[in-house]
N, C-alpha and C positions, 0 to 999 in steps of 0.2 A: 501426241505432242502437246503443244501449248494449250489448245482449247479442249483437250481430252478426246479428240477424235483422231484415231490413228488413220493416216492416209495410205494410199497404195499408189504404185506406179501405173502409168498408162501402158498399153501394149507396146507402143513405139517410143516411149520416153522413160528409160531407166533413170534412177536418181543420179543427178549431175551436181557436183559441188555441194552436195549435202542439201540441196533445195528440192523439197517435194513439189510436184507440179500443181497439186490442188491448192487453191488460195484459201487462206484462213484469216480471220481477223487478228490484228496485232494484240498480244496479251497485255493486260495491265494487272495491278494487284487485285482488283475486284473481280475481273474476269477469271483470273487464275483461281481465286478462291471459290468461284461459283461453278467452275467447269465440271461436267459430270464425270463420274468415275467409270473407267473402262473395265468391264468385267473380266478378271483373271482368276476367279474363284476355282481353285483346283478340285473342290468337292463336286463341281459340275462338269469336270473334264470328260470328254467322250473318247473312247478308244475304238477305232474302226474294227469291225469283225474280222477283216482280212489281214490286219496288221500283225497278228501274233503277239501283241504286246500285252503283258499282264502287269498292271500297276502294283508295285510293292516297293517297300523301302529296302534299299540295299546299297552297298558301296561300290557301284559300278561293276565291272567285270575284270577279267585279267588284262583287258586292253587299256585300262585306265586306273589311276589311283585317286582320281578326283570323284568325290562322293556326289550323289544326286542331291541338289539343294531342295530340301523338303520343309525346312522351318526358317523363316526369315529372322535376321538379327533383331528386328523390331519385336517380333513375337517372343523371342527368347528373353529379351530385356524385360518385356512386360511380365513374362512368367516369373523372372527373378524378383521383380517388384511385388507381384501378387503373392508369391510364396512368403516374402518377408512380411507383408501386411498380415497374412494369415498366421504367421509365427507370432507376431506381436499380439494379435487378437487372442490366440490360444494361450500365450504366456499370461495375458491379463486375466483370463478366466482362472488360472491357477493362483495368481496373486490375490484376486478377490477372495478365493476360497481360503487361502492362508490367513488373510486379514480377518475373515469371519471366524476362523477357528482359534486364532491366537488370543490369549488373555489380554484384556485391555489394561493399560496402565492405570494405577490408582491416582486419584487426585492428590497433588502434593500441596504442602503449605506454601503460601505466597512467599517468594524469595528463596525457597529451598529447592533443590533438585527434585525432579519427578522420580519417585521410587521405581526402580526397575521391576517389571512384572516377571513372573517365572518364564524361563526360556521356552520357546515353542519350537519343537522339532517334529518333523513329519517324514514319512517314508513314501517312496514311489508306490508301494503296495497300498497304502491308505488312499492315495489319489485314484488308483485304478479300481479300488473297491467302492468308491463313491459314485453310484450310478448317475446321480444328477449332475455331478461335475463332468464325468466322462461324456455325457450326452451333449454338453455344450462345446466340447473340443472337436474341431473338424480338420481332417477325418478322425473318426473315433478311434482312440488308442486301444490297442489290445494287449500290449506288453510294456515293460518298463522302458525299453529302448525307444518306444514311440514318444516318450515324454522328454527324452534327453535334450533335444534342441531347445525346447521351451524352458527347461530348468537351467540350462546353460545360459540362455539369455537373461534370465532373472538373476543368476549369479553375476554375470558381467555388469549388471546395473547396480549391484550391491544391495539388492532386496533380500536375498538369501545367501547363505554360504553352505558349503558342503560340510556335513557333520561326519559321515562315514560312507565309504565306498561300499558297493554291493559285493557280497562274497559268494562264490559258487558253493553249492552243497557237494557232499561226497556221495557217490553212488553206493547203494546197498550191496552187500556181499552175503553169501551163505553164512548165517549166524550173526550178521550185523546189519541193522536196518539202514545204515548210512545217516548222514546229517543234512538237514535242509540248509539251503543258502539263506542269506540275509539280504533284504532290499537296501538300496542306497537311501541315505537319510540326509535331510537338509534342515538348517536352523534359520529362523527369521532373524534378520538384522534390524536394529532399531537406532534411531538417532539418540545419542547419549543425553541430550538435553530434554527432548520431548518424549522419548521412549516410544515414538511412533515410527512405523516403517516409512521409508522415503521413496516414492515413485515419481517424483517431479521430473527428473531427466528422462525416465522411461516413458512417461506419458507424453512429454514433448516430442520425443523422437517417434513414438508410435503415431502421433498425429501428423508429423512431418512426412513420414513414409506413406501414410494413407492418402494424404492430400496430393502428394506428388504422383502416386500411382493412379489416382483418379484422373488427373490431368494427362498423364501419359497415355492412359487408355482412351481418353477422348481424342488425342492426336492420332491414335491407331485407327480410328474410324475412317480417316482419310489420309493415308500415308502420302507424304510429299517431300521432294528434295528441297522445297522452300521452307519446310518446317522439319528439319532433319533431327535425327537422334544421334548422329555422329557428324564429325566435320565433313564438309563437302568441298568439292572443287569443280571447276568448269572444264569440260572436255574441249579440246582444241576445235576451233571452227572448221578445220579441214576434215575432221571426223564426225562433225555434228550433222544430224538429220533434222530438218525443220522446214516449215513453209517459208516462202519468200517474205511474207509479212513479218514472220518472227525474226528473221535475220535483219530486216529493215528496222523493226522496233528496237532490237538490240543495238544497232549501230546508232540510231537516233538518241537512245538513252545514254550511250557511251559519249557521244559528241556533246550532248547537253551538259553532262557531268564534267567533262573536261573544260568546257567553257566557263562554268561556274567556279571551278577551282582556279582557273587562270585569272578570273575577275578578282578573286579573293587574294591571290598572290600579288597582283598588280596593286591592289588596295594597300596591302601590307608594305610593299616596296615604296609607296608614296610617302610613308613616314608621318602621315597626318594622324592626329590623336584627338581631334575635336569631337564633340558630341555627335554631330551629324555623321562623321566617318564611323564612329563606334556603332551607331544604329544601323548603318549600311552593312557593317561587318557582321552583326548579329543576323540581319535578314539574309545575307548570303550563306551563313552557316546553316540556317534553317532550310534554305533551298538546296544546299548541298546534301544535307541529310536525307531529304525527300528524293533527290536525284539518285543517290546511292541505292536507295530501296527500290526505285524504279528500274535501275540498271540490273540490280540482283534479280528482280522478278523477270525482266526481259531475257536474262540468261537461263531462266529455269528449264527451257527445253533441252539444254545440254549440261545440266548440273547433276552430279551424282555424288554418292559417298566418295571421299577422297581415294579410298582403296579401290573402288570400282573404276574411277577415272584412271587410276594407275594401270589397272588390268586392261582397260579398253585402249589406252595409249600404247601399251606393249603389244596388244593384239594388232593395232593399226600398223605397227612397224613390220609385222609378219604378213599382214593381209590388207591390201589396199582396195578391196572390192566392197567394203561396207561403210555405212554411216549409222550412228546411234543417236537416239533421241529419247525423251521422256516427257511426262506431263504430271501436274498435280493429281493425286488420287490413283497413281499408277501402282497397282499390285503391292510390291514391297517398297514403295517409295524410292528412296535414293539407292536402293539395291536392285532395281529393275531397269531394263533397257529394251527399247524396241529397235530391231535391226532391219535395215533396208540395204539390199545388195544392188550393185551397178552391174547388171548382166542381162542376158536375153531371157525370154520366157519360152517355156515348152509345155505342150498339152499333156495333162495326166488324166486318164480315163478310168472308168469303172470303180470309182470310190464314192459313189452316191453323191450326196450333197456337196462333198468336197471336190468333185471333179471340176477340172478347169485348168487354167494356165498358172504355172509356178516358175520359180527361178531355175535357171540352168543347174542341173543336179550336180554337175562336176564342181561348180563354184560353191554350191551349198555344202557339199561334202568337205571341200577344202576349208570352208569357214568353220564348220564344226570341229574339224581336225585341229585347226590352228587355235581355236578357242580352248579345246581340251588341253593342248600342249601348254598354253600359257597358264591355264588353271592348275596344272600339275607342278608348275615351277614354284619352288620355295623362295619366292622373292624376298629380299632382305627387308623390304618395307611392309609388304602386305601379307607375306606368307602365301599358302596355297588357297585355292578357291574350290567351292562346290558350285555346280551349275545345273540348271534345268531349263528346258525350252518348250514353247508351244509353236507348232508349225503343222499345217494341215496337208502337206504332201505325204499321204499315208505310207506308200511303199518306201519312200526315202526315210521317213521316220523309223520304219521297221528296221532298215539297214543300220541307222545310227544307234537304235536301241540294242541290236545284237552286238554291236561294237563297244558301246559305252555303258550298257546296263538298261534293263527293262524299266520303262517309265521315264527315261531320260528326255525323250521328245514326245509330247502328247498332242492331242488335237483339241481344239476349242473353236467355236463359232467366231468369225471375224479375224481369222489368222490365215486367210487365203481361201479360195484362189484369187487371182487378179480380179479386181472388181469388187472383192469382198475383204477390203483392208489387208491386203497381202503384206505380211511382215513376220519376222521371227521375234517372238517375245522371249526375253531371257531373265531369269532370276539368278543373281550372282551373290554368293555368300562367302565372305572371308572365313576360312575354317577356324581361325583364331581371332574372332572379332574383338577389337579393342574398344574400351569405353574411353570417352574423352569429355571435354568440357561441354560439348553440345548434348551429350547423353544426360547430363544433369545429376548423375550419381556415380559413385564408385563403389567397389567392393574391397573392403579392408579387413583382413583377417576373418573372412567369411561373413562379415556384417555389411549391409548396405548403408552407405553414408550419402545423404543428399547434399549436393554441392550448393 
C-alpha cells in the first residue's frame, strides 16, 4: 500500500472496514515518490515442486475464456513506442543512403530556378545488396518485405514516391527457363524550388517520438497509479484496503481542500474587487492547487486504472469478502492490486518455507471464481480482462491452476503465510486496452502520433 510495504492480517484480526491493523506513516507526495518498490518480478517466481504447475503461456483452459495476464499494458505501450522509434531510425538510414546516392542539383544563376538534376530511382534489390547499408538497419533485413515499413514511412512523409511495384517471376517449365521477377522501385522527391529532398517534418516527428519514448521508458522504471499511462479513478472507500493512517491522511486532505474551496467561494460572493481581495484570491487558488495534489496523492492507495476500478467495483458487488489496495512502484502500476480477505485463517503444512496460516480456502476459491467470472464478462465499458495472481497457498494454487490454466496462480516470497505479508497479488489487463489523453500518444492509421 501507501509506503510500499504490503501488510498482513493478525491471527485474530481479519481486515475490517478496509483498515489494515499494522500502523504506517501517512503518505505525502515526497514519501510516495521515495517508497521502495515491492518485488513482483515474475522472472523470479518460484513454483513449488509438489504443485504440479508448469509455467507456460496459454489462454487458460476449457473452464475459462479469460487469458492469463502475461504482458502489462504499460509494457505493450512501451513496445509500440520503441518499435516506432526503431522504424524511424531505420527509415533514416535509408534516407541518408538515398541522399548520398542521388545526383546533387547544379548551382543555378541568381534569380533563376535551380535546374532539376536527373531523377534518382532505386530498387529494394539495390538496398539489400548494399552490405554497409544493411548492417546499419536493425534487425538486419533479409528480403524486400523487411524494408516495406521503412519505405512506406518515407513515402508517407513525401521523401520518396513509388515508381513501380514488384512483379513476380514466372516458374520455369520443360523447355522454358521462366522469367525473373522485378523488385519494387522508388523515386526521390525534391522541392521544386531548391531541388533538395525535404525531411523537415520527418526529422521533427522522429525526434518527438524518440524523446517521448525515452520519457515513457523512464516512467516504466517505477510504475505508479499516481503517474499513470491511462486515465485512473478512485476505488470506493468501502472496497479499499489501507492503513488507518492512510485513511486519516485522505480524510484530512479532503477536508482541507473543501475548506479552501469554501473560502474562495465566500470571497467571490463578497463581491469585493479591490487589490487586496484579488491578492487573497490568487493566494487561495495557489493553495487549492497544492491541496488538490495532496488529496490526489492521499488517495493513491486505492487509485487504479479506470477500467480496473470498474472491474473491482463489479467484483465487489459479487463478493463482499475482499478489499483492494496498491502503492507507488507496484508491479504493473495502475493495473495491479493487492487483495486482502476478511475471513478466518487455517494451517497449511508440508509446503516448505511457505507452510503456515492462510485464508479460509472456501473463501479464497470463491474469490478466484468470482474474479474470473467478472473478467470473462464483455463489459460495455471495459470489455474482458486477463488476470494473473501470486498467492503462496501451494495446494490451493494447484487447484486454481487446474481450473483456470497453468501459471494462473504462482508463488513468490512475501505473499503468505500470515506473518509474511499475507495477500493475493493481482495483475489485471483489459484485453482491448484503450489509449487516452494520459497515454500521451495515439495510433492513427498505423502511425504513432504524440499528443
